[in-house]
One Martini backbone bead per residue (centre of mass of N, CA, C, O) as a GRO file, in nm:
protein
  434
    1MET     BB    1   0.366  -2.860   1.905
    2SER     BB    2   0.584  -2.655   2.078
    3VAL     BB    3   0.579  -2.299   1.991
    4ARG     BB    4   0.799  -2.017   1.980
    5ILE     BB    5   0.768  -1.677   1.879
    6GLY     BB    6   0.959  -1.427   1.703
    7PHE     BB    7   0.983  -1.061   1.675
    8ALA     BB    8   1.170  -0.817   1.482
    9GLY     BB    9   1.001  -0.545   1.455
   10MET     BB   10   0.733  -0.288   1.516
   11THR     BB   11   0.617  -0.235   1.255
   12HIS     BB   12   0.393  -0.304   1.032
   13LEU     BB   13   0.489  -0.592   0.959
   14GLY     BB   14   0.560  -0.710   1.241
   15LEU     BB   15   0.293  -0.652   1.389
   16VAL     BB   16   0.092  -0.799   1.205
   17SER     BB   17   0.235  -1.077   1.193
   18ALA     BB   18   0.245  -1.136   1.497
   19THR     BB   19  -0.063  -1.119   1.546
   20ALA     BB   20  -0.139  -1.352   1.358
   21VAL     BB   21   0.021  -1.576   1.501
   22ALA     BB   22  -0.110  -1.542   1.783
   23SER     BB   23  -0.406  -1.611   1.678
   24ARG     BB   24  -0.301  -1.932   1.653
   25GLY     BB   25  -0.162  -1.981   1.961
   26PHE     BB   26   0.117  -1.850   1.969
   27PRO     BB   27   0.374  -1.770   2.140
   28THR     BB   28   0.469  -1.412   2.134
   29VAL     BB   29   0.762  -1.226   2.069
   30CYS     BB   30   0.794  -0.861   2.076
   31PHE     BB   31   1.059  -0.688   1.932
   32ASP     BB   32   1.207  -0.363   2.028
   33PRO     BB   33   1.444  -0.108   2.082
   34ASN     BB   34   1.193   0.076   2.132
   35ALA     BB   35   1.064   0.150   2.434
   36GLY     BB   36   0.830   0.341   2.365
   37LEU     BB   37   0.686   0.156   2.164
   38VAL     BB   38   0.644  -0.082   2.357
   39ALA     BB   39   0.470   0.070   2.561
   40ASP     BB   40   0.241   0.137   2.365
   41LEU     BB   41   0.170  -0.155   2.279
   42ALA     BB   42   0.098  -0.257   2.567
   43LYS     BB   43  -0.154  -0.035   2.557
   44GLY     BB   44  -0.267  -0.032   2.244
   45LYS     BB   45  -0.074   0.170   2.093
   46LEU     BB   46  -0.064   0.241   1.757
   47PRO     BB   47   0.146   0.324   1.464
   48VAL     BB   48  -0.098   0.205   1.294
   49LEU     BB   49  -0.332   0.166   1.026
   50GLU     BB   50  -0.564  -0.119   1.070
   51PRO     BB   51  -0.811  -0.303   1.000
   52GLY     BB   52  -0.855  -0.508   1.299
   53LEU     BB   53  -0.597  -0.485   1.483
   54ASP     BB   54  -0.698  -0.406   1.762
   55ASP     BB   55  -0.877  -0.657   1.810
   56LEU     BB   56  -0.663  -0.875   1.767
   57LEU     BB   57  -0.472  -0.781   1.989
   58ALA     BB   58  -0.674  -0.802   2.226
   59SER     BB   59  -0.715  -1.124   2.184
   60ASN     BB   60  -0.380  -1.173   2.257
   61SER     BB   61  -0.297  -1.116   2.564
   62ASP     BB   62  -0.194  -1.429   2.632
   63LYS     BB   63   0.035  -1.442   2.371
   64GLN     BB   64   0.137  -1.133   2.356
   65VAL     BB   65   0.470  -0.991   2.382
   66PHE     BB   66   0.638  -0.696   2.482
   67THR     BB   67   0.985  -0.592   2.400
   68SER     BB   68   1.333  -0.446   2.468
   69SER     BB   69   1.455  -0.737   2.513
   70ILE     BB   70   1.657  -0.949   2.337
   71ALA     BB   71   1.675  -1.195   2.536
   72ASP     BB   72   1.374  -1.297   2.486
   73LEU     BB   73   1.448  -1.460   2.214
   74ALA     BB   74   1.586  -1.722   2.337
   75GLN     BB   75   1.292  -1.876   2.374
   76CYS     BB   76   1.284  -1.915   2.067
   77ASP     BB   77   1.234  -2.114   1.767
   78VAL     BB   78   1.130  -1.860   1.599
   79VAL     BB   79   1.272  -1.577   1.409
   80TYR     BB   80   1.160  -1.273   1.299
   81VAL     BB   81   1.270  -1.032   1.059
   82ALA     BB   82   1.044  -0.720   1.041
   83PRO     BB   83   1.117  -0.456   0.913
   84ASP     BB   84   1.075  -0.183   0.762
   85ILE     BB   85   1.164  -0.070   0.427
   86PRO     BB   86   1.297   0.199   0.320
   87THR     BB   87   1.260   0.455   0.066
   88ASP     BB   88   1.343   0.640  -0.191
   89ASP     BB   89   1.282   0.829  -0.480
   90GLN     BB   90   1.433   0.570  -0.646
   91GLY     BB   91   1.370   0.288  -0.490
   92ARG     BB   92   1.575   0.263  -0.262
   93SER     BB   93   1.699   0.070  -0.018
   94ASP     BB   94   1.718   0.073   0.345
   95THR     BB   95   1.923  -0.175   0.525
   96ALA     BB   96   2.028  -0.086   0.806
   97THR     BB   97   1.812  -0.189   1.006
   98ILE     BB   98   1.823  -0.496   0.937
   99HIS     BB   99   2.122  -0.534   0.994
  100ARG     BB  100   2.110  -0.455   1.291
  101LEU     BB  101   1.907  -0.671   1.378
  102ILE     BB  102   2.062  -0.921   1.289
  103ASP     BB  103   2.316  -0.862   1.460
  104ALA     BB  104   2.148  -0.878   1.730
  105VAL     BB  105   1.989  -1.154   1.704
  106THR     BB  106   2.189  -1.386   1.647
  107PRO     BB  107   2.326  -1.407   1.942
  108ALA     BB  108   2.028  -1.454   2.083
  109LEU     BB  109   1.996  -1.721   1.982
  110ASN     BB  110   1.923  -2.026   1.988
  111PRO     BB  111   2.089  -2.298   1.850
  112GLN     BB  112   1.794  -2.412   1.714
  113ALA     BB  113   1.705  -2.166   1.581
  114ALA     BB  114   1.513  -1.993   1.349
  115MET     BB  115   1.568  -1.759   1.084
  116VAL     BB  116   1.350  -1.497   0.943
  117VAL     BB  117   1.320  -1.315   0.661
  118LEU     BB  118   1.050  -1.071   0.592
  119SER     BB  119   1.164  -0.859   0.456
  120GLN     BB  120   1.220  -0.674   0.184
  121VAL     BB  121   1.462  -0.791  -0.053
  122GLU     BB  122   1.719  -0.838  -0.244
  123PRO     BB  123   1.869  -1.033  -0.443
  124GLY     BB  124   2.114  -1.200  -0.219
  125PHE     BB  125   2.084  -1.126   0.081
  126THR     BB  126   2.050  -1.397   0.244
  127ARG     BB  127   2.309  -1.548   0.146
  128ALA     BB  128   2.512  -1.312   0.249
  129LEU     BB  129   2.486  -1.391   0.518
  130LYS     BB  130   2.680  -1.499   0.800
  131ALA     BB  131   2.416  -1.524   0.984
  132PRO     BB  132   2.315  -1.793   1.030
  133ASP     BB  133   2.306  -2.085   0.943
  134PRO     BB  134   2.158  -2.200   0.656
  135SER     BB  135   1.984  -2.425   0.811
  136ARG     BB  136   1.855  -2.151   0.988
  137ARG     BB  137   1.795  -1.987   0.713
  138TYR     BB  138   1.537  -1.755   0.601
  139TYR     BB  139   1.291  -1.663   0.346
  140GLN     BB  140   0.987  -1.463   0.351
  141VAL     BB  141   0.711  -1.379   0.185
  142GLU     BB  142   0.546  -1.076   0.167
  143THR     BB  143   0.171  -0.973   0.115
  144LEU     BB  144   0.101  -0.703   0.214
  145ILE     BB  145  -0.170  -0.456   0.250
  146PHE     BB  146  -0.269  -0.162   0.274
  147GLY     BB  147  -0.578  -0.204   0.456
  148ARG     BB  148  -0.523  -0.556   0.433
  149ALA     BB  149  -0.322  -0.695   0.636
  150VAL     BB  150  -0.489  -0.881   0.818
  151GLU     BB  151  -0.611  -1.055   0.601
  152ARG     BB  152  -0.335  -1.148   0.474
  153ALA     BB  153  -0.213  -1.270   0.746
  154THR     BB  154  -0.469  -1.470   0.820
  155GLN     BB  155  -0.523  -1.528   0.479
  156PRO     BB  156  -0.325  -1.689   0.309
  157GLU     BB  157  -0.249  -1.822  -0.007
  158ARG     BB  158   0.071  -1.846   0.052
  159TYR     BB  159   0.402  -1.984   0.101
  160ILE     BB  160   0.723  -1.833   0.058
  161VAL     BB  161   1.039  -2.017   0.087
  162GLY     BB  162   1.365  -1.950   0.153
  163CYS     BB  163   1.657  -2.152   0.077
  164ALA     BB  164   1.951  -2.304   0.049
  165ASP     BB  165   1.785  -2.598   0.022
  166PRO     BB  166   1.484  -2.718  -0.107
  167ALA     BB  167   1.544  -3.035  -0.055
  168VAL     BB  168   1.534  -2.957   0.231
  169PRO     BB  169   1.369  -2.967   0.497
  170LEU     BB  170   1.203  -2.787   0.692
  171ASP     BB  171   1.179  -2.664   0.970
  172ALA     BB  172   0.959  -2.797   1.187
  173LYS     BB  173   0.862  -2.534   1.337
  174LEU     BB  174   0.807  -2.364   1.093
  175ARG     BB  175   0.603  -2.556   0.961
  176ALA     BB  176   0.398  -2.550   1.196
  177VAL     BB  177   0.321  -2.256   1.159
  178LEU     BB  178   0.234  -2.257   0.859
  179ALA     BB  179   0.020  -2.494   0.878
  180GLU     BB  180  -0.197  -2.327   1.047
  181PHE     BB  181  -0.298  -2.169   0.760
  182ASN     BB  182  -0.391  -2.355   0.527
  183CYS     BB  183  -0.152  -2.347   0.299
  184PRO     BB  184   0.063  -2.332   0.071
  185ILE     BB  185   0.409  -2.454   0.051
  186LEU     BB  186   0.702  -2.284  -0.107
  187PRO     BB  187   0.995  -2.403  -0.167
  188MET     BB  188   1.309  -2.220  -0.225
  189ARG     BB  189   1.542  -2.043  -0.319
  190TYR     BB  190   1.633  -1.748  -0.220
  191GLU     BB  191   1.629  -1.594  -0.497
  192SER     BB  192   1.346  -1.685  -0.581
  193ALA     BB  193   1.191  -1.558  -0.346
  194GLU     BB  194   1.286  -1.267  -0.385
  195LEU     BB  195   1.174  -1.259  -0.686
  196ALA     BB  196   0.877  -1.333  -0.634
  197LYS     BB  197   0.789  -1.066  -0.513
  198ILE     BB  198   0.852  -0.902  -0.766
  199SER     BB  199   0.672  -1.064  -0.961
  200ILE     BB  200   0.405  -0.997  -0.836
  201ASN     BB  201   0.431  -0.685  -0.874
  202PHE     BB  202   0.455  -0.693  -1.182
  203CYS     BB  203   0.174  -0.801  -1.241
  204LEU     BB  204   0.032  -0.559  -1.115
  205VAL     BB  205   0.157  -0.335  -1.289
  206SER     BB  206   0.056  -0.439  -1.561
  207SER     BB  207  -0.246  -0.408  -1.495
  208ILE     BB  208  -0.239  -0.108  -1.430
  209SER     BB  209  -0.130  -0.017  -1.708
  210VAL     BB  210  -0.364  -0.118  -1.872
  211ALA     BB  211  -0.588   0.043  -1.733
  212ASN     BB  212  -0.471   0.327  -1.778
  213THR     BB  213  -0.443   0.324  -2.086
  214LEU     BB  214  -0.749   0.242  -2.156
  215ALA     BB  215  -0.894   0.461  -1.996
  216GLU     BB  216  -0.792   0.694  -2.174
  217VAL     BB  217  -0.921   0.596  -2.432
  218CYS     BB  218  -1.211   0.615  -2.329
  219GLU     BB  219  -1.207   0.929  -2.286
  220GLU     BB  220  -1.176   0.976  -2.617
  221ILE     BB  221  -1.415   0.756  -2.753
  222GLY     BB  222  -1.672   0.670  -2.546
  223ALA     BB  223  -1.591   0.474  -2.350
  224ASP     BB  224  -1.628   0.228  -2.065
  225TRP     BB  225  -1.435   0.072  -1.840
  226SER     BB  226  -1.656  -0.048  -1.644
  227GLU     BB  227  -1.773  -0.233  -1.880
  228ILE     BB  228  -1.507  -0.406  -1.939
  229VAL     BB  229  -1.412  -0.548  -1.677
  230PRO     BB  230  -1.612  -0.794  -1.659
  231ALA     BB  231  -1.498  -0.935  -1.913
  232LEU     BB  232  -1.211  -0.983  -1.801
  233LYS     BB  233  -1.289  -1.144  -1.535
  234LEU     BB  234  -1.419  -1.388  -1.723
  235ASP     BB  235  -1.132  -1.442  -1.802
  236ARG     BB  236  -0.917  -1.698  -1.725
  237ARG     BB  237  -0.645  -1.539  -1.806
  238ILE     BB  238  -0.717  -1.318  -1.577
  239GLY     BB  239  -0.957  -1.264  -1.371
  240GLN     BB  240  -1.141  -1.159  -1.081
  241TYR     BB  241  -0.860  -1.040  -0.919
  242SER     BB  242  -0.777  -0.825  -1.092
  243TYR     BB  243  -0.597  -0.533  -1.169
  244LEU     BB  244  -0.843  -0.290  -1.322
  245ALA     BB  245  -0.808  -0.023  -1.183
  246PRO     BB  246  -0.775   0.286  -1.226
  247GLY     BB  247  -0.503   0.528  -1.163
  248LEU     BB  248  -0.250   0.746  -0.998
  249GLY     BB  249  -0.055   0.548  -1.017
  250ILE     BB  250   0.221   0.460  -0.828
  251ALA     BB  251   0.215   0.374  -0.477
  252GLY     BB  252   0.383   0.335  -0.138
  253GLY     BB  253   0.690   0.201  -0.257
  254ASN     BB  254   0.701  -0.108  -0.335
  255LEU     BB  255   0.669  -0.106  -0.644
  256GLU     BB  256   0.892   0.098  -0.705
  257ARG     BB  257   1.123  -0.069  -0.592
  258ASP     BB  258   1.101  -0.311  -0.791
  259LEU     BB  259   1.152  -0.155  -1.048
  260ALA     BB  260   1.430  -0.041  -0.965
  261THR     BB  261   1.571  -0.309  -0.913
  262VAL     BB  262   1.556  -0.423  -1.205
  263CYS     BB  263   1.701  -0.190  -1.341
  264ARG     BB  264   1.970  -0.236  -1.194
  265ILE     BB  265   2.016  -0.525  -1.281
  266ALA     BB  266   2.011  -0.468  -1.585
  267ASP     BB  267   2.253  -0.275  -1.584
  268ARG     BB  268   2.459  -0.486  -1.469
  269LYS     BB  269   2.369  -0.751  -1.669
  270GLY     BB  270   2.228  -0.676  -1.957
  271THR     BB  271   1.927  -0.651  -1.945
  272ASP     BB  272   1.585  -0.610  -2.024
  273ALA     BB  273   1.385  -0.297  -1.913
  274GLY     BB  274   1.182  -0.144  -2.100
  275VAL     BB  275   0.901  -0.211  -1.977
  276VAL     BB  276   0.959  -0.090  -1.700
  277ARG     BB  277   1.006   0.203  -1.797
  278ALA     BB  278   0.723   0.228  -1.914
  279TRP     BB  279   0.569   0.199  -1.649
  280ILE     BB  280   0.694   0.444  -1.512
  281ALA     BB  281   0.597   0.652  -1.720
  282ASN     BB  282   0.294   0.590  -1.693
  283SER     BB  283   0.270   0.658  -1.395
  284ARG     BB  284   0.356   0.957  -1.414
  285TYR     BB  285   0.135   1.040  -1.608
  286ARG     BB  286  -0.122   0.946  -1.436
  287ARG     BB  287  -0.071   1.116  -1.181
  288ASP     BB  288  -0.162   1.393  -1.361
  289TRP     BB  289  -0.466   1.381  -1.430
  290ALA     BB  290  -0.593   1.593  -1.235
  291LEU     BB  291  -0.415   1.831  -1.322
  292ARG     BB  292  -0.498   1.842  -1.618
  293LEU     BB  293  -0.800   1.883  -1.563
  294LEU     BB  294  -0.778   2.143  -1.404
  295HIS     BB  295  -0.663   2.313  -1.632
  296GLU     BB  296  -0.897   2.262  -1.839
  297LYS     BB  297  -1.160   2.334  -1.634
  298VAL     BB  298  -1.031   2.592  -1.457
  299LEU     BB  299  -0.763   2.769  -1.515
  300VAL     BB  300  -0.875   2.899  -1.788
  301SER     BB  301  -1.121   3.067  -1.607
  302VAL     BB  302  -0.972   3.071  -1.319
  303ALA     BB  303  -0.738   3.259  -1.165
  304ASN     BB  304  -0.811   3.201  -0.826
  305PRO     BB  305  -0.866   2.922  -0.699
  306SER     BB  306  -1.061   2.714  -0.500
  307ILE     BB  307  -0.946   2.407  -0.332
  308GLY     BB  308  -1.071   2.088  -0.282
  309VAL     BB  309  -0.947   1.811  -0.070
  310LEU     BB  310  -1.002   1.454  -0.072
  311GLY     BB  311  -0.737   1.329   0.044
  312ILE     BB  312  -0.388   1.212   0.131
  313ALA     BB  313  -0.358   0.942   0.121
  314TYR     BB  314  -0.266   0.696  -0.107
  315LYS     BB  315  -0.492   0.534   0.050
  316GLU     BB  316  -0.711   0.359   0.195
  317ASP     BB  317  -0.665   0.252   0.521
  318THR     BB  318  -0.426   0.472   0.564
  319HIS     BB  319  -0.141   0.684   0.668
  320SER     BB  320   0.006   0.676   0.410
  321THR     BB  321   0.217   0.909   0.180
  322LYS     BB  322   0.373   0.749  -0.017
  323ASN     BB  323   0.356   0.882  -0.318
  324SER     BB  324   0.118   1.069  -0.318
  325PRO     BB  325  -0.099   1.210  -0.541
  326SER     BB  326  -0.209   1.433  -0.357
  327LEU     BB  327   0.057   1.571  -0.291
  328THR     BB  328   0.141   1.634  -0.580
  329PHE     BB  329  -0.105   1.804  -0.648
  330MET     BB  330  -0.069   2.025  -0.424
  331GLN     BB  331   0.229   2.108  -0.487
  332ALA     BB  332   0.136   2.222  -0.781
  333LEU     BB  333  -0.075   2.443  -0.608
  334GLY     BB  334   0.059   2.659  -0.418
  335PRO     BB  335  -0.079   2.950  -0.499
  336PHE     BB  336  -0.336   2.824  -0.394
  337LEU     BB  337  -0.632   2.761  -0.241
  338ILE     BB  338  -0.625   2.501   0.013
  339ARG     BB  339  -0.860   2.249   0.125
  340ALA     BB  340  -0.813   1.973   0.351
  341TYR     BB  341  -0.923   1.617   0.388
  342ASP     BB  342  -0.859   1.354   0.632
  343PRO     BB  343  -0.923   1.102   0.856
  344VAL     BB  344  -0.578   1.073   0.936
  345VAL     BB  345  -0.447   1.312   0.769
  346PRO     BB  346  -0.294   1.598   0.803
  347ALA     BB  347  -0.247   1.897   0.637
  348ALA     BB  348   0.039   1.959   0.759
  349SER     BB  349   0.190   1.738   0.581
  350VAL     BB  350   0.203   1.930   0.327
  351GLY     BB  351   0.175   2.232   0.455
  352ASP     BB  352   0.121   2.572   0.521
  353THR     BB  353  -0.074   2.623   0.253
  354VAL     BB  354  -0.272   2.414   0.389
  355GLU     BB  355  -0.583   2.371   0.487
  356GLN     BB  356  -0.794   2.260   0.744
  357GLY     BB  357  -1.044   2.045   0.743
  358LYS     BB  358  -1.304   1.946   0.955
  359SER     BB  359  -1.432   1.826   0.692
  360ALA     BB  360  -1.545   1.739   0.396
  361ILE     BB  361  -1.742   1.979   0.363
  362ASP     BB  362  -1.546   2.200   0.456
  363ALA     BB  363  -1.345   2.155   0.214
  364CYS     BB  364  -1.579   2.257   0.002
  365ALA     BB  365  -1.599   2.539   0.094
  366GLY     BB  366  -1.594   2.765  -0.172
  367ALA     BB  367  -1.529   2.588  -0.407
  368ASP     BB  368  -1.449   2.548  -0.749
  369VAL     BB  369  -1.303   2.271  -0.670
  370VAL     BB  370  -1.316   1.907  -0.635
  371ALA     BB  371  -1.087   1.656  -0.507
  372VAL     BB  372  -1.090   1.298  -0.507
  373MET     BB  373  -0.790   1.131  -0.398
  374THR     BB  374  -0.936   0.932  -0.185
  375PRO     BB  375  -1.128   0.621  -0.136
  376TRP     BB  376  -1.299   0.671   0.108
  377LYS     BB  377  -1.577   0.564   0.265
  378GLU     BB  378  -1.674   0.838   0.374
  379PHE     BB  379  -1.709   0.966   0.082
  380ARG     BB  380  -1.938   0.773  -0.026
  381ALA     BB  381  -2.155   0.915   0.183
  382LEU     BB  382  -2.179   1.157   0.024
  383ALA     BB  383  -2.378   1.429  -0.073
  384PRO     BB  384  -2.391   1.605  -0.359
  385GLU     BB  385  -2.589   1.826  -0.267
  386GLU     BB  386  -2.409   1.926  -0.032
  387ILE     BB  387  -2.166   1.997  -0.199
  388ALA     BB  388  -2.304   2.204  -0.386
  389ARG     BB  389  -2.388   2.403  -0.157
  390SER     BB  390  -2.085   2.457  -0.062
  391MET     BB  391  -2.002   2.546  -0.328
  392ARG     BB  392  -1.911   2.766  -0.593
  393GLY     BB  393  -1.881   2.557  -0.785
  394LYS     BB  394  -1.909   2.233  -1.013
  395ILE     BB  395  -1.636   2.071  -0.989
  396ILE     BB  396  -1.553   1.715  -1.009
  397ILE     BB  397  -1.268   1.527  -0.915
  398ASP     BB  398  -1.311   1.155  -0.962
  399PRO     BB  399  -1.117   0.901  -1.037
  400TYR     BB  400  -1.273   0.657  -0.848
  401ALA     BB  401  -1.582   0.690  -0.825
  402VAL     BB  402  -1.709   0.770  -0.537
  403LEU     BB  403  -1.933   0.918  -0.664
  404ASP     BB  404  -2.243   0.958  -0.782
  405ALA     BB  405  -2.320   1.043  -1.098
  406GLY     BB  406  -2.626   1.098  -1.089
  407ALA     BB  407  -2.624   1.280  -0.835
  408CYS     BB  408  -2.436   1.494  -0.952
  409ALA     BB  409  -2.612   1.581  -1.190
  410LYS     BB  410  -2.863   1.658  -1.018
  411ALA     BB  411  -2.676   1.880  -0.856
  412GLY     BB  412  -2.491   2.027  -1.092
  413LEU     BB  413  -2.239   1.853  -1.143
  414GLU     BB  414  -1.915   1.815  -1.263
  415HIS     BB  415  -1.824   1.473  -1.326
  416TYR     BB  416  -1.494   1.329  -1.305
  417VAL     BB  417  -1.368   1.022  -1.443
  418MET     BB  418  -1.213   0.746  -1.499
  419GLY     BB  419  -1.289   0.594  -1.818
  420ARG     BB  420  -1.452   0.846  -1.921
  421GLU     BB  421  -1.588   1.066  -2.112
  422LEU     BB  422  -1.529   1.393  -2.054
  423GLN     BB  423  -1.727   1.551  -2.234
  424LEU     BB  424  -1.980   1.384  -2.164
  425GLN     BB  425  -1.995   1.454  -1.863
  426GLY     BB  426  -2.054   1.754  -1.904
  427LYS     BB  427  -2.315   1.717  -2.079
  428GLU     BB  428  -2.487   1.558  -1.875
  429CYS     BB  429  -2.514   1.785  -1.674
  430ALA     BB  430  -2.648   1.993  -1.858
  431GLN     BB  431  -2.897   1.812  -1.946
  432ALA     BB  432  -3.026   1.782  -1.656
  433PHE     BB  433  -3.100   2.124  -1.683
  434GLU     BB  434  -3.277   2.181  -1.959
   0.00000   0.00000   0.00000
């Protein structure tokens, strides 16, 4: 079956998803009203950082076309509307962009084409649209992850498709596209699909909250969370792919949005969201783990410390800083000298008070304490001995255990990670040089 696919909105979600579909051999029209963005994309200049995206896009040159003319979508059999949905500090979605795109795309569709909303929206959004007709209107759950978006888009675990009536077969051409990815296809009503995305993220948040809560207990009683994780992953009720790594709260915007969405629904409908609010409180508390440790280990004894920060992005392999723990950490330390380095995010994005490190080691130069706030692969290759020579002090705050603990102790560094007894870590360093 010959099928031509269209995508409207060339930000992170639309660009990655369109490129994945084109890689399966489908002629793909990529529309965005921003002519400058379209010109950059046509030259291979991407607005996002995603491992593997440049190469995948280059391999699609004969299948993937970028355009700022919405009329080009009229030749498509299936059109995805896929702009990123921004959120505010309270996790509320700004749907103005997607509404504008849908209003523009709908009259441009050919009469037989199916339209698929791919952006994450709140339950009720898709059914409330006035057009196109429900028989040609779908909602598809996206499960991309910053830094792993290409993998997730090209090797999906399943497709969740919201329909007006799940008992009616999916549009044949939409099914043909999805079938090319060889994974289960789960049709369901619009509202179920919209809530399914939130449900997935809730399960992730619950795992993160478990890891964060018990990792802190480990820090106080002498247990080691990294020793416990393998036992949990071998339990079939939990599983080897569970999110069990402790972290600095929830960041990135998507998970926060889903928590806020359910809290609003609960408030409107009178349902119980107490556990959700507990997750939010736990996230905010764990976000300040590095800051509390800095106060305890440094600020009590050093009046005006120099602080090195490695990592500004909210996670590795992305340029996004949405709700980044590193930004929060540095903003709380405004009076002090901070030198920061990130492979893709400039220090200027934090503010004028933060100096730009030329490299990871340069950011450590003369520092009383170094905080490794983003687990970039580049930082894992750093030699603790070189860091120790560069620093003035000896304290490393490394929540994600990026650096090797043994090498840090050998270099004379006090190396603190999440989920290990904090006092013991300091003693181990001292004992290494007794």
